[in-house]
Every structure is written in structure tokens, then in C-alpha cells.
VOPAGU-2260 file (C-alpha; in pm, 1 decimal, decimal comma):
REM VOPAGU-2260
SITE   aa  ch    i         X         Y         Z
SITE  UNK   A    0    -796,5     998,5    -756,0
SITE  UNK   A    1    -484,3     935,9    -956,6
SITE  UNK   A    2    -441,8    1020,0   -1322,6
SITE  UNK   A    3    -416,4     763,1   -1593,7
SITE  UNK   A    4    -596,9     618,9   -1891,5
SITE  UNK   A    5    -962,0     532,1   -1937,4
SITE  UNK   A    6   -1085,1     301,2   -1664,1
SITE  UNK   A    7    -899,2     477,3   -1385,1
SITE  UNK   A    8   -1028,0     739,2   -1145,7
SITE  UNK   A    9    -838,6    1023,8   -1311,0
SITE  UNK   A   10    -817,5    1198,7   -1647,2
SITE  UNK   A   11    -821,6     974,4   -1953,6
SITE  UNK   A   12    -503,5    1081,7   -2125,0
SITE  UNK   A   13    -396,7    1427,3   -2242,7
SITE  UNK   A   14    -737,7    1508,6   -2388,8
SITE  UNK   A   15    -887,0    1508,8   -2037,9
SITE  UNK   A   16   -1152,6    1290,2   -1876,5
SITE  UNK   A   17   -1436,1    1131,1   -2071,4
SITE  UNK   A   18   -1789,8    1203,6   -1956,1
SITE  UNK   A   19   -1802,6     880,4   -1756,1
SITE  UNK   A   20   -1463,3     933,2   -1597,7
SITE  UNK   A   21   -1544,7    1295,8   -1520,2
SITE  UNK   A   22   -1857,4    1191,2   -1332,3
SITE  UNK   A   23   -1661,5     921,6   -1149,9
SITE  UNK   A   24   -1392,0    1169,5   -1050,3
SITE  UNK   A   25   -1655,8    1417,6    -934,4
SITE  UNK   A   26   -1812,8    1145,7    -717,9
SITE  UNK   A   27   -1474,3    1049,3    -570,6
SITE  UNK   A   28   -1401,9    1411,3    -483,9
SITE  UNK   A   29   -1741,1    1440,3    -314,9
SITE  UNK   A   30   -1678,6    1124,2    -112,3
SITE  UNK   A   31   -1332,3    1245,6     -10,1
SITE  UNK   A   32   -1469,1    1587,5      86,6
SITE  UNK   A   33   -1740,0    1432,5     304,8
SITE  UNK   A   34   -1485,1    1195,9     460,5
SITE  UNK   A   35   -1246,7    1475,2     558,3
SITE  UNK   A   36   -1463,8    1583,7     848,2
SITE  UNK   A   37   -1506,5    1225,4     972,3
SITE  UNK   A   38   -1133,5    1157,9     968,1
SITE  UNK   A   39   -1067,1    1495,6    1129,2
SITE  UNK   A   40   -1302,5    1412,7    1419,4
SITE  UNK   A   41   -1245,3    1041,1    1458,7
SITE  UNK   A   42    -893,4     988,8    1328,0
SITE  UNK   A   43    -793,2     698,6    1109,6
SITE  UNK   A   44    -836,5     415,7    1360,0
SITE  UNK   A   45   -1181,4     503,3    1492,3
SITE  UNK   A   46   -1334,9     602,6    1158,0
SITE  UNK   A   47   -1541,9     321,0    1007,7
SITE  UNK   A   48   -1634,7     246,5     649,8
SITE  UNK   A   49   -2001,6     256,8     749,1
SITE  UNK   A   50   -1955,7     599,6     906,6
SITE  UNK   A   51   -1760,9     730,9     607,8
SITE  UNK   A   52   -2025,3     604,7     365,7
SITE  UNK   A   53   -2303,1     757,4     574,9
SITE  UNK   A   54   -2127,0    1095,1     580,9
SITE  UNK   A   55   -2106,6    1086,2     200,9
SITE  UNK   A   56   -2469,6     974,8     167,6
SITE  UNK   A   57   -2376,4     654,3     -13,2
SITE  UNK   A   58   -2373,7     280,5      52,4
SITE  UNK   A   59   -2059,6      99,2     160,3
SITE  UNK   A   60   -2072,8     -85,7    -171,3
SITE  UNK   A   61   -2057,6     244,6    -359,5
SITE  UNK   A   62   -1765,7     355,1    -144,1
SITE  UNK   A   63   -1573,9      39,0    -230,4
SITE  UNK   A   64   -1661,2      81,4    -598,0
SITE  UNK   A   65   -1479,0     414,2    -594,5
SITE  UNK   A   66   -1210,0     324,7    -338,9
SITE  UNK   A   67   -1142,3     -51,1    -367,1
SITE  UNK   A   68    -879,3     -23,5     -93,9
SITE  UNK   A   69   -1145,3      88,8     151,0
SITE  UNK   A   70   -1064,4     314,7     442,3
SITE  UNK   A   71    -687,7     320,9     380,9
SITE  UNK   A   72    -727,6     421,9      17,9
SITE  UNK   A   73    -983,9     688,2     103,7
SITE  UNK   A   74    -770,7     828,4     385,9
SITE  UNK   A   75    -471,2     847,6     152,4
SITE  UNK   A   76    -681,7    1035,6    -103,7
SITE  UNK   A   77    -805,1    1282,8     158,1
SITE  UNK   A   78    -461,1    1339,5     311,7
SITE  UNK   A   79    -274,4    1383,8     -16,6
SITE  UNK   A   80    -540,3    1620,4    -149,1
SITE  UNK   A   81    -532,9    1851,4     153,3
SITE  UNK   A   82    -154,4    1818,8     180,6
SITE  UNK   A   83    -120,5    1942,5    -175,8
SITE  UNK   A   84    -325,0    2252,8     -98,4
SITE  UNK   A   85    -127,7    2332,7     216,9
SITE  UNK   A   86     202,2    2256,2      42,4
SITE  UNK   A   87     125,4    2508,9    -230,0
SITE  UNK   A   88      28,2    2772,3      27,7
SITE  UNK   A   89     342,1    2713,9     234,0
SITE  UNK   A   90     574,7    2717,7     -65,9
SITE  UNK   A   91     411,2    3038,4    -187,9
SITE  UNK   A   92     491,3    3198,6     148,1
SITE  UNK   A   93     850,2    3073,0     133,9
SITE  UNK   A   94     901,5    3209,6    -216,8
SITE  UNK   A   95     742,6    3544,6    -130,2
SITE  UNK   A   96     933,7    3601,2     194,5
SITE  UNK   A   97    1268,2    3438,4     118,1
SITE  UNK   A   98    1318,0    3494,1    -253,4
SITE  UNK   A   99    1693,0    3453,1    -317,0
SITE  UNK   A  100    1671,6    3720,2    -586,9
SITE  UNK   A  101    1539,7    3971,0    -330,9
SITE  UNK   A  102    1703,4    3877,0      -0,2
SITE  UNK   A  103    1627,8    4082,1     310,2
SITE  UNK   A  104    1864,6    4359,4     409,5
SITE  UNK   A  105    2086,7    4244,3     697,8
SITE  UNK   A  106    1919,8    4486,0     936,6
SITE  UNK   A  107    1575,0    4354,6     834,4
SITE  UNK   A  108    1653,2    3981,4     846,9
SITE  UNK   A  109    1512,6    3917,8    1194,5
SITE  UNK   A  110    1200,8    4124,1    1128,9
SITE  UNK   A  111    1135,0    3949,7     798,4
SITE  UNK   A  112    1185,2    3602,4     945,3
SITE  UNK   A  113     942,4    3684,0    1225,1
SITE  UNK   A  114     681,6    3801,5     972,1
SITE  UNK   A  115     738,4    3487,6     764,6
SITE  UNK   A  116     696,3    3262,2    1067,4
SITE  UNK   A  117     368,6    3437,4    1154,4
SITE  UNK   A  118     234,7    3371,2     805,5
SITE  UNK   A  119     332,3    3004,2     822,3
SITE  UNK   A  120     166,5    2970,0    1162,4
SITE  UNK   A  121    -143,3    3145,7    1027,6
SITE  UNK   A  122    -189,3    2865,5     776,4
SITE  UNK   A  123    -275,6    2631,2    1065,2
SITE  UNK   A  124    -594,4    2832,7    1108,4
SITE  UNK   A  125    -656,9    2875,3     736,5
SITE  UNK   A  126    -634,1    2497,9     683,8
SITE  UNK   A  127    -771,6    2375,3    1015,1
SITE  UNK   A  128    -927,1    2061,0     860,5
SITE  UNK   A  129    -592,2    1953,9     721,0
SITE  UNK   A  130    -405,2    2007,0    1045,5
SITE  UNK   A  131    -671,4    1809,2    1230,3
SITE  UNK   A  132    -577,5    1519,1    1001,7
SITE  UNK   A  133    -209,0    1577,9    1069,0
SITE  UNK   A  134    -273,2    1569,0    1442,2
SITE  UNK   A  135    -435,9    1227,7    1405,8
SITE  UNK   A  136    -161,1    1100,9    1176,0
SITE  UNK   A  137     103,8    1184,8    1433,0
SITE  UNK   A  138     -98,1    1035,7    1719,1
SITE  UNK   A  139    -184,8     716,9    1528,7
SITE  UNK   A  140     128,5     669,9    1320,4
SITE  UNK   A  141     169,3     310,1    1434,6
SITE  UNK   A  142    -181,6     229,2    1307,4
SITE  UNK   A  143    -180,1     422,7     980,0
SITE  UNK   A  144     -59,1     211,7     682,7
SITE  UNK   A  145     300,6     290,0     588,9
SITE  UNK   A  146     206,2     367,2     229,7
SITE  UNK   A  147     -37,4     631,3     354,8
SITE  UNK   A  148     232,7     793,1     568,7
SITE  UNK   A  149     469,3     795,2     271,1
SITE  UNK   A  150     201,5     943,2      45,0
SITE  UNK   A  151     142,6    1221,7     298,2
SITE  UNK   A  152     513,2    1305,1     327,9
SITE  UNK   A  153     561,4    1299,6     -48,7
SITE  UNK   A  154     257,2    1519,9    -107,3
SITE  UNK   A  155     327,9    1784,9     152,9
SITE  UNK   A  156     606,5    1792,2     412,3
SITE  UNK   A  157     877,0    1665,1     175,9
SITE  UNK   A  158     841,8    1932,5     -95,3
SITE  UNK   A  159     798,3    2206,0     166,7
SITE  UNK   A  160    1118,3    2099,7     345,0
SITE  UNK   A  161    1308,9    2108,4      17,4
SITE  UNK   A  162    1171,3    2452,5     -71,1
SITE  UNK   A  163    1268,9    2587,1     269,7
SITE  UNK   A  164    1616,3    2434,6     235,7
SITE  UNK   A  165    1656,7    2615,4     -96,2
SITE  UNK   A  166    1549,5    2938,6      71,6
SITE  UNK   A  167    1801,8    2886,7     351,4
SITE  UNK   A  168    2072,9    2826,9      92,2
SITE  UNK   A  169    1967,0    3154,2     -71,9
SITE  UNK   A  170    2003,6    3339,6     257,6
SITE  UNK   A  171    2350,4    3191,1     293,2
SITE  UNK   A  172    2443,5    3295,4     -61,9
SITE  UNK   A  173    2338,2    3649,5      31,6
SITE  UNK   A  174    2577,2    3637,6     328,1
SITE  UNK   A  175    2297,9    3654,6     585,6
SITE  UNK   A  176    2323,4    3313,9     751,1
SITE  UNK   A  177    2564,8    3021,5     763,9
SITE  UNK   A  178    2385,8    2687,5     724,9
SITE  UNK   A  179    2695,8    2498,2     839,6
SITE  UNK   A  180    2686,4    2277,6     531,6
SITE  UNK   A  181    2328,3    2155,4     579,0
SITE  UNK   A  182    2052,8    2382,5     447,0
SITE  UNK   A  183    1786,7    2115,0     504,8
SITE  UNK   A  184    1877,0    2094,1     873,3
SITE  UNK   A  185    1879,4    2473,0     904,5
SITE  UNK   A  186    1526,7    2484,1     763,4
SITE  UNK   A  187    1415,9    2208,0     999,0
SITE  UNK   A  188    1558,2    2400,3    1294,9
SITE  UNK   A  189    1378,4    2717,8    1188,4
SITE  UNK   A  190    1044,8    2536,7    1171,4
SITE  UNK   A  191    1107,2    2353,5    1499,3
SITE  UNK   A  192    1175,6    2682,1    1679,5
SITE  UNK   A  193     873,6    2862,7    1534,5
SITE  UNK   A  194     571,1    2690,9    1380,5
SITE  UNK   A  195     631,7    2343,8    1523,4
SITE  UNK   A  196     672,7    2487,2    1870,1
SITE  UNK   A  197     340,3    2667,9    1847,8
SITE  UNK   A  198     174,8    2367,9    1684,8
SITE  UNK   A  199     284,5    2148,0    1973,3
SITE  UNK   A  200     171,4    2390,6    2241,8
SITE  UNK   A  201    -165,0    2459,7    2077,4
SITE  UNK   A  202    -224,7    2098,5    1968,3
SITE  UNK   A  203    -262,0    2220,8    1609,4
SITE  UNK   A  204    -487,5    2508,2    1717,0
SITE  UNK   A  205    -719,4    2291,1    1927,5
SITE  UNK   A  206    -623,7    2513,8    2220,8
SITE  UNK   A  207    -529,7    2843,5    2050,1
SITE  UNK   A  208    -257,8    3050,0    2212,5
SITE  UNK   A  209    -304,3    3415,2    2291,6
SITE  UNK   A  210    -167,0    3667,5    2046,7
SITE  UNK   A  211      80,3    3788,2    2306,9
SITE  UNK   A  212     215,3    3438,7    2369,2
SITE  UNK   A  213     228,2    3362,6    1997,6
SITE  UNK   A  214     426,6    3680,4    1932,4
SITE  UNK   A  215     667,0    3600,5    2216,1
SITE  UNK   A  216     724,9    3240,4    2104,7
SITE  UNK   A  217     784,5    3332,2    1742,1
SITE  UNK   A  218    1015,8    3620,7    1827,0
SITE  UNK   A  219    1209,4    3399,2    2066,5
SITE  UNK   A  220    1230,0    3117,3    1814,6
SITE  UNK   A  221    1362,9    3342,5    1540,1
SITE  UNK   A  222    1614,4    3499,7    1780,3
SITE  UNK   A  223    1737,8    3153,8    1882,2
SITE  UNK   A  224    1765,9    3051,2    1517,3
SITE  UNK   A  225    1972,2    3358,3    1434,3
SITE  UNK   A  226    2200,6    3305,2    1734,3
SITE  UNK   A  227    2283,5    2967,7    1583,6
SITE  UNK   A  228    2287,2    3054,8    1214,7
SITE  UNK   A  229    2347,6    3426,0    1157,4
SITE  UNK   A  230    2658,0    3476,2     945,4
SITE  UNK   A  231    2963,5    3609,0    1128,8
């Protein structure tokens, strides 16, 4: 599922994939798509190559032909693919809500941060399959290969954290908050007090919270964040 020259699973140079490579890539995407549900239900440890192949309607030999690294390679492909989609959605929300060129008015800061947090939390429902994978990754971190964990962080959480840090720095430049010299930590605290709190309590939407409780938790999280970071 990576790009490269002819003979790899990705595009063959700048001219795009050849017919053979295009068919191979299409098959890999189909296998990864079928595997997403298996990994989401079973997690990494309990999923088997036989079960993954059966879900994709192929033989285990065909699976290994496309993913020579077996289950670990396939899981990495699934996780990085879905992480990329969620990353783009989250960064789009950050850029729309916290654009440093159009910062909130001071009197609207709390309201706008609450609305932003709601949209970020809403993505857990929009991308339920991805967050099912994340739930398993966190629960099975000691069994998931380190390179898979690193690929996941690099594909999704890392870029999102950096984008949020930039947004926090923009709020500071507008005189709205004081990040105390660490915009990355300020962003991490915002997420911990809002979306991560709800994610933990709902087990990534396995046990959805009521609207009333969601509203209360987000409002309280944003208020706590501003008590710590609002500019004097």
C-alpha cells in the first residue's frame, strides 16, 4: 500500500500505476477494507490470517502474496489508511474553528471552543470503524508490533497534535490564551479535558453518553481549560 516504482504495491512513478499495479493496488484496498471489520471486532491479537482471508474471500496464500508481512503488515495498512482519513477530518475542523487569521472574539472564545470540541467528538461517530481499531490498539498495545504503533502515530495522532499546537499558538498570538511556553501541551490538555474524557467514558462510543451528559462534560472541560490557559 506504499508508493514506489514498478513491482511495489503503489503507483509506478510519477506517471501513475501500470495496469498490473493498478489491479494489484485495487485488490490490496479490497483486502484491507474487508479486514477492517475483522480487526474492529476481534482486535489485533485475536484476529487470524485465516479469518482475515475468509472475510476478503481469498486464500491465505493470496493474502500473503499481497501482504508478505502477514497480519502485522495488513493491520498496519488498515490502521494507517483509516488514520489518514480521520486525521484529515480532524485537521479540517481545527483549521475551520481555530484559524489564526480569524481568531474568535474574546467574548466568543468559550462558546467557539465548546462548538469545536463537539465537532471533534462527533467524528468518533462518523468514523466508528476507525475508533474501534484505536480502542483495540490501546488495549493491546503490548501485543501490537512497535512499528505498527509508530505507523499509526505518524499517520494520525502526531500530525493532529501538531496542527492543534499551531492553533493554540495562534490563539496565544491573538491574546486569547497563554500557553505557558508549550503550545503542544496546551493542545494535549484541551483534548484530554474534552474529547478524550468522553472517549474514555463512552469506550469510544461503545456505550454512547446522553446528549445532556455530553454537553455537560464538554462545557466543563472547556471551562477548566480556560481557567488554566485564558490570557490575563
